[in-house]
mmCIF file of the N, C-alpha and C atoms, coordinates in Angstrom:
data_MODEL
# 
_entry.id   MODEL 
# 
loop_
_atom_site.group_PDB 
_atom_site.id 
_atom_site.type_symbol 
_atom_site.label_atom_id 
_atom_site.label_alt_id 
_atom_site.label_comp_id 
_atom_site.label_asym_id 
_atom_site.label_entity_id 
_atom_site.label_seq_id 
_atom_site.pdbx_PDB_ins_code 
_atom_site.Cartn_x 
_atom_site.Cartn_y 
_atom_site.Cartn_z 
_atom_site.occupancy 
_atom_site.B_iso_or_equiv 
_atom_site.pdbx_formal_charge 
_atom_site.auth_seq_id 
_atom_site.auth_comp_id 
_atom_site.auth_asym_id 
_atom_site.auth_atom_id 
_atom_site.pdbx_PDB_model_num 
ATOM 1   N N  . MET A 1 1  ? 85.403  8.207  -0.314  1.00 0.00 ? 1  MET A N  1 
ATOM 2   C CA . MET A 1 1  ? 83.730  8.445  -0.315  1.00 0.00 ? 1  MET A CA 1 
ATOM 3   C C  . MET A 1 1  ? 84.004  7.640  -1.959  1.00 0.00 ? 1  MET A C  1 
ATOM 4   N N  . ILE A 1 2  ? 83.225  6.925  -2.398  1.00 0.00 ? 2  ILE A N  1 
ATOM 5   C CA . ILE A 1 2  ? 82.837  6.399  -3.726  1.00 0.00 ? 2  ILE A CA 1 
ATOM 6   C C  . ILE A 1 2  ? 81.556  6.606  -4.300  1.00 0.00 ? 2  ILE A C  1 
ATOM 7   N N  . ARG A 1 3  ? 81.378  7.049  -5.278  1.00 0.00 ? 3  ARG A N  1 
ATOM 8   C CA . ARG A 1 3  ? 80.251  7.392  -6.298  1.00 0.00 ? 3  ARG A CA 1 
ATOM 9   C C  . ARG A 1 3  ? 80.292  6.639  -7.313  1.00 0.00 ? 3  ARG A C  1 
ATOM 10  N N  . GLU A 1 4  ? 78.957  6.220  -8.028  1.00 0.00 ? 4  GLU A N  1 
ATOM 11  C CA . GLU A 1 4  ? 79.049  5.153  -8.972  1.00 0.00 ? 4  GLU A CA 1 
ATOM 12  C C  . GLU A 1 4  ? 78.166  5.920  -10.108 1.00 0.00 ? 4  GLU A C  1 
ATOM 13  N N  . THR A 1 5  ? 78.857  6.040  -11.339 1.00 0.00 ? 5  THR A N  1 
ATOM 14  C CA . THR A 1 5  ? 78.340  6.377  -12.817 1.00 0.00 ? 5  THR A CA 1 
ATOM 15  C C  . THR A 1 5  ? 78.724  5.646  -13.704 1.00 0.00 ? 5  THR A C  1 
ATOM 16  N N  . SER A 1 6  ? 78.278  5.658  -14.727 1.00 0.00 ? 6  SER A N  1 
ATOM 17  C CA . SER A 1 6  ? 78.418  4.918  -15.874 1.00 0.00 ? 6  SER A CA 1 
ATOM 18  C C  . SER A 1 6  ? 79.514  5.064  -16.789 1.00 0.00 ? 6  SER A C  1 
ATOM 19  N N  . ALA A 1 7  ? 80.102  4.145  -17.039 1.00 0.00 ? 7  ALA A N  1 
ATOM 20  C CA . ALA A 1 7  ? 81.553  3.860  -17.998 1.00 0.00 ? 7  ALA A CA 1 
ATOM 21  C C  . ALA A 1 7  ? 80.951  4.412  -19.558 1.00 0.00 ? 7  ALA A C  1 
ATOM 22  N N  . GLY A 1 8  ? 79.676  4.526  -19.894 1.00 0.00 ? 8  GLY A N  1 
ATOM 23  C CA . GLY A 1 8  ? 79.541  4.540  -21.031 1.00 0.00 ? 8  GLY A CA 1 
ATOM 24  C C  . GLY A 1 8  ? 78.934  3.365  -21.836 1.00 0.00 ? 8  GLY A C  1 
ATOM 25  N N  . ASP A 1 9  ? 78.994  2.437  -21.429 1.00 0.00 ? 9  ASP A N  1 
ATOM 26  C CA . ASP A 1 9  ? 78.792  1.069  -21.974 1.00 0.00 ? 9  ASP A CA 1 
ATOM 27  C C  . ASP A 1 9  ? 77.613  0.661  -21.243 1.00 0.00 ? 9  ASP A C  1 
ATOM 28  N N  . GLY A 1 10 ? 77.148  1.449  -20.191 1.00 0.00 ? 10 GLY A N  1 
ATOM 29  C CA . GLY A 1 10 ? 76.108  0.820  -19.251 1.00 0.00 ? 10 GLY A CA 1 
ATOM 30  C C  . GLY A 1 10 ? 76.446  0.251  -18.176 1.00 0.00 ? 10 GLY A C  1 
ATOM 31  N N  . SER A 1 11 ? 77.800  -0.023 -18.134 1.00 0.00 ? 11 SER A N  1 
ATOM 32  C CA . SER A 1 11 ? 78.362  -0.610 -16.537 1.00 0.00 ? 11 SER A CA 1 
ATOM 33  C C  . SER A 1 11 ? 78.689  0.378  -15.621 1.00 0.00 ? 11 SER A C  1 
ATOM 34  N N  . PRO A 1 12 ? 78.653  0.458  -14.263 1.00 0.00 ? 12 PRO A N  1 
ATOM 35  C CA . PRO A 1 12 ? 78.927  1.312  -13.353 1.00 0.00 ? 12 PRO A CA 1 
ATOM 36  C C  . PRO A 1 12 ? 80.477  1.418  -13.160 1.00 0.00 ? 12 PRO A C  1 
ATOM 37  N N  . LEU A 1 13 ? 80.833  3.221  -12.954 1.00 0.00 ? 13 LEU A N  1 
ATOM 38  C CA . LEU A 1 13 ? 82.158  3.468  -12.731 1.00 0.00 ? 13 LEU A CA 1 
ATOM 39  C C  . LEU A 1 13 ? 82.046  3.374  -10.983 1.00 0.00 ? 13 LEU A C  1 
ATOM 40  N N  . ARG A 1 14 ? 83.213  3.045  -10.227 1.00 0.00 ? 14 ARG A N  1 
ATOM 41  C CA . ARG A 1 14 ? 83.162  3.087  -9.241  1.00 0.00 ? 14 ARG A CA 1 
ATOM 42  C C  . ARG A 1 14 ? 84.420  4.243  -8.583  1.00 0.00 ? 14 ARG A C  1 
ATOM 43  N N  . TRP A 1 15 ? 83.936  5.532  -8.438  1.00 0.00 ? 15 TRP A N  1 
ATOM 44  C CA . TRP A 1 15 ? 84.964  6.845  -8.220  1.00 0.00 ? 15 TRP A CA 1 
ATOM 45  C C  . TRP A 1 15 ? 85.446  6.400  -6.771  1.00 0.00 ? 15 TRP A C  1 
ATOM 46  N N  . PHE A 1 16 ? 86.862  6.951  -6.725  1.00 0.00 ? 16 PHE A N  1 
ATOM 47  C CA . PHE A 1 16 ? 87.763  6.946  -5.451  1.00 0.00 ? 16 PHE A CA 1 
ATOM 48  C C  . PHE A 1 16 ? 88.389  8.168  -5.402  1.00 0.00 ? 16 PHE A C  1 
ATOM 49  N N  . LYS A 1 17 ? 88.136  8.722  -4.410  1.00 0.00 ? 17 LYS A N  1 
ATOM 50  C CA . LYS A 1 17 ? 89.259  9.576  -3.985  1.00 0.00 ? 17 LYS A CA 1 
ATOM 51  C C  . LYS A 1 17 ? 90.703  9.350  -3.517  1.00 0.00 ? 17 LYS A C  1 
ATOM 52  N N  . SER A 1 18 ? 91.735  10.007 -3.934  1.00 0.00 ? 18 SER A N  1 
ATOM 53  C CA . SER A 1 18 ? 92.649  9.953  -3.123  1.00 0.00 ? 18 SER A CA 1 
ATOM 54  C C  . SER A 1 18 ? 92.975  9.682  -1.308  1.00 0.00 ? 18 SER A C  1 
ATOM 55  N N  . SER A 1 19 ? 93.762  8.639  -1.049  1.00 0.00 ? 19 SER A N  1 
ATOM 56  C CA . SER A 1 19 ? 94.121  8.794  0.542   1.00 0.00 ? 19 SER A CA 1 
ATOM 57  C C  . SER A 1 19 ? 94.602  10.053 0.706   1.00 0.00 ? 19 SER A C  1 
ATOM 58  N N  . TYR A 1 20 ? 95.335  10.904 0.076   1.00 0.00 ? 20 TYR A N  1 
ATOM 59  C CA . TYR A 1 20 ? 96.017  11.746 0.331   1.00 0.00 ? 20 TYR A CA 1 
ATOM 60  C C  . TYR A 1 20 ? 95.261  13.097 0.068   1.00 0.00 ? 20 TYR A C  1 
ATOM 61  N N  . SER A 1 21 ? 93.937  13.071 -0.243  1.00 0.00 ? 21 SER A N  1 
ATOM 62  C CA . SER A 1 21 ? 93.007  14.050 0.025   1.00 0.00 ? 21 SER A CA 1 
ATOM 63  C C  . SER A 1 21 ? 92.842  14.781 1.376   1.00 0.00 ? 21 SER A C  1 
ATOM 64  N N  . ASP A 1 22 ? 92.789  15.990 1.358   1.00 0.00 ? 22 ASP A N  1 
ATOM 65  C CA . ASP A 1 22 ? 92.568  17.004 2.323   1.00 0.00 ? 22 ASP A CA 1 
ATOM 66  C C  . ASP A 1 22 ? 91.383  17.030 2.820   1.00 0.00 ? 22 ASP A C  1 
ATOM 67  N N  . SER A 1 23 ? 90.178  16.274 3.790   1.00 0.00 ? 23 SER A N  1 
ATOM 68  C CA . SER A 1 23 ? 89.097  16.793 3.982   1.00 0.00 ? 23 SER A CA 1 
ATOM 69  C C  . SER A 1 23 ? 88.665  17.888 3.856   1.00 0.00 ? 23 SER A C  1 
ATOM 70  N N  . SER A 1 24 ? 89.502  18.386 4.566   1.00 0.00 ? 24 SER A N  1 
ATOM 71  C CA . SER A 1 24 ? 89.256  19.888 5.038   1.00 0.00 ? 24 SER A CA 1 
ATOM 72  C C  . SER A 1 24 ? 88.956  21.056 3.877   1.00 0.00 ? 24 SER A C  1 
ATOM 73  N N  . ASN A 1 25 ? 89.686  20.595 2.841   1.00 0.00 ? 25 ASN A N  1 
ATOM 74  C CA . ASN A 1 25 ? 89.730  21.301 1.915   1.00 0.00 ? 25 ASN A CA 1 
ATOM 75  C C  . ASN A 1 25 ? 89.584  20.595 0.294   1.00 0.00 ? 25 ASN A C  1 
ATOM 76  N N  . SER A 1 26 ? 87.818  20.340 0.349   1.00 0.00 ? 26 SER A N  1 
ATOM 77  C CA . SER A 1 26 ? 87.780  19.243 -1.037  1.00 0.00 ? 26 SER A CA 1 
ATOM 78  C C  . SER A 1 26 ? 87.613  20.024 -2.114  1.00 0.00 ? 26 SER A C  1 
ATOM 79  N N  . ASN A 1 27 ? 88.119  21.158 -2.159  1.00 0.00 ? 27 ASN A N  1 
ATOM 80  C CA . ASN A 1 27 ? 88.224  21.884 -3.350  1.00 0.00 ? 27 ASN A CA 1 
ATOM 81  C C  . ASN A 1 27 ? 89.363  21.557 -4.257  1.00 0.00 ? 27 ASN A C  1 
ATOM 82  N N  . GLU A 1 28 ? 90.572  20.623 -3.844  1.00 0.00 ? 28 GLU A N  1 
ATOM 83  C CA . GLU A 1 28 ? 91.594  20.390 -4.471  1.00 0.00 ? 28 GLU A CA 1 
ATOM 84  C C  . GLU A 1 28 ? 91.669  19.011 -4.742  1.00 0.00 ? 28 GLU A C  1 
ATOM 85  N N  . CYS A 1 29 ? 90.652  18.331 -5.124  1.00 0.00 ? 29 CYS A N  1 
ATOM 86  C CA . CYS A 1 29 ? 90.820  16.766 -5.231  1.00 0.00 ? 29 CYS A CA 1 
ATOM 87  C C  . CYS A 1 29 ? 90.348  16.220 -6.668  1.00 0.00 ? 29 CYS A C  1 
ATOM 88  N N  . VAL A 1 30 ? 90.818  15.283 -7.069  1.00 0.00 ? 30 VAL A N  1 
ATOM 89  C CA . VAL A 1 30 ? 90.052  14.521 -8.539  1.00 0.00 ? 30 VAL A CA 1 
ATOM 90  C C  . VAL A 1 30 ? 89.745  13.236 -8.171  1.00 0.00 ? 30 VAL A C  1 
ATOM 91  N N  . GLU A 1 31 ? 88.562  12.493 -8.389  1.00 0.00 ? 31 GLU A N  1 
ATOM 92  C CA . GLU A 1 31 ? 88.519  11.177 -8.552  1.00 0.00 ? 31 GLU A CA 1 
ATOM 93  C C  . GLU A 1 31 ? 88.873  10.840 -9.341  1.00 0.00 ? 31 GLU A C  1 
ATOM 94  N N  . VAL A 1 32 ? 88.935  9.148  -9.638  1.00 0.00 ? 32 VAL A N  1 
ATOM 95  C CA . VAL A 1 32 ? 89.392  8.196  -10.283 1.00 0.00 ? 32 VAL A CA 1 
ATOM 96  C C  . VAL A 1 32 ? 88.651  7.027  -10.237 1.00 0.00 ? 32 VAL A C  1 
ATOM 97  N N  . ALA A 1 33 ? 88.326  6.703  -11.040 1.00 0.00 ? 33 ALA A N  1 
ATOM 98  C CA . ALA A 1 33 ? 87.683  4.984  -11.919 1.00 0.00 ? 33 ALA A CA 1 
ATOM 99  C C  . ALA A 1 33 ? 88.475  4.297  -12.674 1.00 0.00 ? 33 ALA A C  1 
ATOM 100 N N  . THR A 1 34 ? 88.494  2.845  -12.329 1.00 0.00 ? 34 THR A N  1 
ATOM 101 C CA . THR A 1 34 ? 89.174  2.081  -13.512 1.00 0.00 ? 34 THR A CA 1 
ATOM 102 C C  . THR A 1 34 ? 88.254  1.268  -14.317 1.00 0.00 ? 34 THR A C  1 
ATOM 103 N N  . THR A 1 35 ? 88.516  1.025  -15.202 1.00 0.00 ? 35 THR A N  1 
ATOM 104 C CA . THR A 1 35 ? 87.822  0.104  -16.006 1.00 0.00 ? 35 THR A CA 1 
ATOM 105 C C  . THR A 1 35 ? 88.928  -0.931 -16.918 1.00 0.00 ? 35 THR A C  1 
ATOM 106 N N  . LEU A 1 36 ? 88.703  -2.217 -17.257 1.00 0.00 ? 36 LEU A N  1 
ATOM 107 C CA . LEU A 1 36 ? 89.374  -2.781 -17.875 1.00 0.00 ? 36 LEU A CA 1 
ATOM 108 C C  . LEU A 1 36 ? 90.655  -1.868 -18.634 1.00 0.00 ? 36 LEU A C  1 
ATOM 109 N N  . GLY A 1 37 ? 90.290  -1.006 -19.712 1.00 0.00 ? 37 GLY A N  1 
ATOM 110 C CA . GLY A 1 37 ? 90.937  -0.285 -20.799 1.00 0.00 ? 37 GLY A CA 1 
ATOM 111 C C  . GLY A 1 37 ? 91.250  0.863  -20.458 1.00 0.00 ? 37 GLY A C  1 
ATOM 112 N N  . THR A 1 38 ? 90.554  1.695  -19.629 1.00 0.00 ? 38 THR A N  1 
ATOM 113 C CA . THR A 1 38 ? 90.751  3.208  -19.300 1.00 0.00 ? 38 THR A CA 1 
ATOM 114 C C  . THR A 1 38 ? 90.578  3.448  -17.719 1.00 0.00 ? 38 THR A C  1 
ATOM 115 N N  . VAL A 1 39 ? 91.322  4.723  -17.419 1.00 0.00 ? 39 VAL A N  1 
ATOM 116 C CA . VAL A 1 39 ? 91.469  5.283  -16.189 1.00 0.00 ? 39 VAL A CA 1 
ATOM 117 C C  . VAL A 1 39 ? 90.391  6.675  -16.450 1.00 0.00 ? 39 VAL A C  1 
ATOM 118 N N  . HIS A 1 40 ? 89.598  6.803  -15.700 1.00 0.00 ? 40 HIS A N  1 
ATOM 119 C CA . HIS A 1 40 ? 88.702  7.675  -15.651 1.00 0.00 ? 40 HIS A CA 1 
ATOM 120 C C  . HIS A 1 40 ? 88.979  8.567  -14.771 1.00 0.00 ? 40 HIS A C  1 
ATOM 121 N N  . VAL A 1 41 ? 89.083  10.191 -15.220 1.00 0.00 ? 41 VAL A N  1 
ATOM 122 C CA . VAL A 1 41 ? 89.614  11.216 -14.173 1.00 0.00 ? 41 VAL A CA 1 
ATOM 123 C C  . VAL A 1 41 ? 88.574  12.296 -13.860 1.00 0.00 ? 41 VAL A C  1 
ATOM 124 N N  . ARG A 1 42 ? 88.078  12.952 -13.099 1.00 0.00 ? 42 ARG A N  1 
ATOM 125 C CA . ARG A 1 42 ? 87.064  14.115 -12.989 1.00 0.00 ? 42 ARG A CA 1 
ATOM 126 C C  . ARG A 1 42 ? 87.407  14.682 -11.771 1.00 0.00 ? 42 ARG A C  1 
ATOM 127 N N  . ASP A 1 43 ? 86.846  16.011 -11.487 1.00 0.00 ? 43 ASP A N  1 
ATOM 128 C CA . ASP A 1 43 ? 87.178  17.182 -10.456 1.00 0.00 ? 43 ASP A CA 1 
ATOM 129 C C  . ASP A 1 43 ? 85.897  16.792 -9.210  1.00 0.00 ? 43 ASP A C  1 
ATOM 130 N N  . SER A 1 44 ? 86.325  16.283 -8.414  1.00 0.00 ? 44 SER A N  1 
ATOM 131 C CA . SER A 1 44 ? 85.275  16.080 -7.289  1.00 0.00 ? 44 SER A CA 1 
ATOM 132 C C  . SER A 1 44 ? 84.367  16.841 -6.817  1.00 0.00 ? 44 SER A C  1 
ATOM 133 N N  . LYS A 1 45 ? 84.624  18.534 -7.214  1.00 0.00 ? 45 LYS A N  1 
ATOM 134 C CA . LYS A 1 45 ? 83.905  19.278 -6.816  1.00 0.00 ? 45 LYS A CA 1 
ATOM 135 C C  . LYS A 1 45 ? 82.954  19.888 -8.115  1.00 0.00 ? 45 LYS A C  1 
ATOM 136 N N  . ASN A 1 46 ? 82.782  18.992 -9.216  1.00 0.00 ? 46 ASN A N  1 
ATOM 137 C CA . ASN A 1 46 ? 82.235  19.096 -10.438 1.00 0.00 ? 46 ASN A CA 1 
ATOM 138 C C  . ASN A 1 46 ? 81.981  17.623 -11.015 1.00 0.00 ? 46 ASN A C  1 
ATOM 139 N N  . VAL A 1 47 ? 81.219  16.730 -10.334 1.00 0.00 ? 47 VAL A N  1 
ATOM 140 C CA . VAL A 1 47 ? 81.058  15.387 -10.679 1.00 0.00 ? 47 VAL A CA 1 
ATOM 141 C C  . VAL A 1 47 ? 80.248  15.070 -12.099 1.00 0.00 ? 47 VAL A C  1 
ATOM 142 N N  . GLU A 1 48 ? 79.540  16.137 -12.286 1.00 0.00 ? 48 GLU A N  1 
ATOM 143 C CA . GLU A 1 48 ? 78.811  16.109 -13.708 1.00 0.00 ? 48 GLU A CA 1 
ATOM 144 C C  . GLU A 1 48 ? 79.520  16.700 -14.774 1.00 0.00 ? 48 GLU A C  1 
ATOM 145 N N  . GLY A 1 49 ? 80.787  17.305 -14.443 1.00 0.00 ? 49 GLY A N  1 
ATOM 146 C CA . GLY A 1 49 ? 81.614  17.877 -15.465 1.00 0.00 ? 49 GLY A CA 1 
ATOM 147 C C  . GLY A 1 49 ? 82.283  16.949 -16.312 1.00 0.00 ? 49 GLY A C  1 
ATOM 148 N N  . THR A 1 50 ? 83.569  17.636 -17.119 1.00 0.00 ? 50 THR A N  1 
ATOM 149 C CA . THR A 1 50 ? 84.190  16.901 -17.841 1.00 0.00 ? 50 THR A CA 1 
ATOM 150 C C  . THR A 1 50 ? 85.018  15.873 -17.354 1.00 0.00 ? 50 THR A C  1 
ATOM 151 N N  . GLN A 1 51 ? 85.006  14.815 -17.602 1.00 0.00 ? 51 GLN A N  1 
ATOM 152 C CA . GLN A 1 51 ? 85.990  13.887 -17.467 1.00 0.00 ? 51 GLN A CA 1 
ATOM 153 C C  . GLN A 1 51 ? 87.257  13.131 -18.672 1.00 0.00 ? 51 GLN A C  1 
ATOM 154 N N  . LEU A 1 52 ? 88.434  13.415 -17.923 1.00 0.00 ? 52 LEU A N  1 
ATOM 155 C CA . LEU A 1 52 ? 89.463  12.497 -18.827 1.00 0.00 ? 52 LEU A CA 1 
ATOM 156 C C  . LEU A 1 52 ? 89.585  11.352 -18.634 1.00 0.00 ? 52 LEU A C  1 
ATOM 157 N N  . ARG A 1 53 ? 89.965  10.658 -19.625 1.00 0.00 ? 53 ARG A N  1 
ATOM 158 C CA . ARG A 1 53 ? 90.139  9.195  -20.032 1.00 0.00 ? 53 ARG A CA 1 
ATOM 159 C C  . ARG A 1 53 ? 91.748  9.151  -20.507 1.00 0.00 ? 53 ARG A C  1 
ATOM 160 N N  . PHE A 1 54 ? 92.249  8.062  -19.729 1.00 0.00 ? 54 PHE A N  1 
ATOM 161 C CA . PHE A 1 54 ? 93.423  7.664  -20.212 1.00 0.00 ? 54 PHE A CA 1 
ATOM 162 C C  . PHE A 1 54 ? 93.640  6.085  -20.447 1.00 0.00 ? 54 PHE A C  1 
ATOM 163 N N  . ALA A 1 55 ? 94.704  5.933  -21.211 1.00 0.00 ? 55 ALA A N  1 
ATOM 164 C CA . ALA A 1 55 ? 95.035  4.702  -21.378 1.00 0.00 ? 55 ALA A CA 1 
ATOM 165 C C  . ALA A 1 55 ? 95.912  3.837  -20.222 1.00 0.00 ? 55 ALA A C  1 
ATOM 166 N N  . PRO A 1 56 ? 95.762  2.716  -19.198 1.00 0.00 ? 56 PRO A N  1 
ATOM 167 C CA . PRO A 1 56 ? 96.224  2.458  -18.403 1.00 0.00 ? 56 PRO A CA 1 
ATOM 168 C C  . PRO A 1 56 ? 98.403  2.931  -18.559 1.00 0.00 ? 56 PRO A C  1 
ATOM 169 N N  . ASP A 1 57 ? 98.761  2.528  -19.434 1.00 0.00 ? 57 ASP A N  1 
ATOM 170 C CA . ASP A 1 57 ? 99.971  2.834  -19.603 1.00 0.00 ? 57 ASP A CA 1 
ATOM 171 C C  . ASP A 1 57 ? 100.290 4.194  -19.589 1.00 0.00 ? 57 ASP A C  1 
ATOM 172 N N  . THR A 1 58 ? 99.199  5.275  -20.407 1.00 0.00 ? 58 THR A N  1 
ATOM 173 C CA . THR A 1 58 ? 99.454  6.642  -19.906 1.00 0.00 ? 58 THR A CA 1 
ATOM 174 C C  . THR A 1 58 ? 99.358  7.222  -18.672 1.00 0.00 ? 58 THR A C  1 
ATOM 175 N N  . TRP A 1 59 ? 98.387  6.919  -17.999 1.00 0.00 ? 59 TRP A N  1 
ATOM 176 C CA . TRP A 1 59 ? 98.470  6.750  -16.467 1.00 0.00 ? 59 TRP A CA 1 
ATOM 177 C C  . TRP A 1 59 ? 99.462  6.793  -15.853 1.00 0.00 ? 59 TRP A C  1 
ATOM 178 N N  . VAL A 1 60 ? 99.912  5.595  -16.198 1.00 0.00 ? 60 VAL A N  1 
ATOM 179 C CA . VAL A 1 60 ? 101.013 5.157  -15.015 1.00 0.00 ? 60 VAL A CA 1 
ATOM 180 C C  . VAL A 1 60 ? 102.559 6.230  -15.555 1.00 0.00 ? 60 VAL A C  1 
ATOM 181 N N  . ARG A 1 61 ? 102.548 6.756  -16.442 1.00 0.00 ? 61 ARG A N  1 
ATOM 182 C CA . ARG A 1 61 ? 103.676 7.811  -16.810 1.00 0.00 ? 61 ARG A CA 1 
ATOM 183 C C  . ARG A 1 61 ? 103.261 9.236  -16.420 1.00 0.00 ? 61 ARG A C  1 
ATOM 184 N N  . PHE A 1 62 ? 101.869 9.446  -16.502 1.00 0.00 ? 62 PHE A N  1 
ATOM 185 C CA . PHE A 1 62 ? 101.297 10.617 -15.969 1.00 0.00 ? 62 PHE A CA 1 
ATOM 186 C C  . PHE A 1 62 ? 101.147 10.787 -14.305 1.00 0.00 ? 62 PHE A C  1 
ATOM 187 N N  . VAL A 1 63 ? 101.266 10.088 -13.617 1.00 0.00 ? 63 VAL A N  1 
ATOM 188 C CA . VAL A 1 63 ? 100.788 10.319 -12.206 1.00 0.00 ? 63 VAL A CA 1 
ATOM 189 C C  . VAL A 1 63 ? 102.649 10.783 -11.615 1.00 0.00 ? 63 VAL A C  1 
ATOM 190 N N  . PRO A 1 64 ? 103.637 10.041 -12.004 1.00 0.00 ? 64 PRO A N  1 
ATOM 191 C CA . PRO A 1 64 ? 104.693 10.926 -11.438 1.00 0.00 ? 64 PRO A CA 1 
ATOM 192 C C  . PRO A 1 64 ? 104.934 12.103 -11.696 1.00 0.00 ? 64 PRO A C  1 
ATOM 193 N N  . TYR A 1 65 ? 104.396 12.467 -13.093 1.00 0.00 ? 65 TYR A N  1 
ATOM 194 C CA . TYR A 1 65 ? 104.653 13.836 -13.653 1.00 0.00 ? 65 TYR A CA 1 
ATOM 195 C C  . TYR A 1 65 ? 103.941 14.885 -12.668 1.00 0.00 ? 65 TYR A C  1 
ATOM 196 N N  . VAL A 1 66 ? 102.678 14.755 -12.578 1.00 0.00 ? 66 VAL A N  1 
ATOM 197 C CA . VAL A 1 66 ? 102.023 15.503 -11.709 1.00 0.00 ? 66 VAL A CA 1 
ATOM 198 C C  . VAL A 1 66 ? 102.456 15.145 -10.108 1.00 0.00 ? 66 VAL A C  1 
ATOM 199 N N  . SER A 1 67 ? 102.770 14.658 -9.201  1.00 0.00 ? 67 SER A N  1 
ATOM 200 C CA . SER A 1 67 ? 103.113 14.369 -8.310  1.00 0.00 ? 67 SER A CA 1 
ATOM 201 C C  . SER A 1 67 ? 104.476 14.886 -7.807  1.00 0.00 ? 67 SER A C  1 
ATOM 202 N N  . GLU A 1 68 ? 105.350 15.681 -8.751  1.00 0.00 ? 68 GLU A N  1 
ATOM 203 C CA . GLU A 1 68 ? 106.299 16.094 -8.666  1.00 0.00 ? 68 GLU A CA 1 
ATOM 204 C C  . GLU A 1 68 ? 106.299 17.254 -7.889  1.00 0.00 ? 68 GLU A C  1 
ATOM 205 N N  . GLY A 1 69 ? 104.778 18.121 -8.245  1.00 0.00 ? 69 GLY A N  1 
ATOM 206 C CA . GLY A 1 69 ? 104.624 19.401 -7.943  1.00 0.00 ? 69 GLY A CA 1 
ATOM 207 C C  . GLY A 1 69 ? 104.829 19.865 -6.628  1.00 0.00 ? 69 GLY A C  1 
# 
């Protein structure tokens, strides 16, 4: 599923759910959108809620950490 919202500068964001998301339990998923200098992350069940923003190099270091769980 892809949803579009603004990056804050007027350009649209294209949100993607992980291919590992379990469609039978949509309460445990995040969505990610990328722009040139930022990786945007949000809770898929609260798309209007808070978004996290990471620098691409920070995101690259973060993903292996959270995927260990």
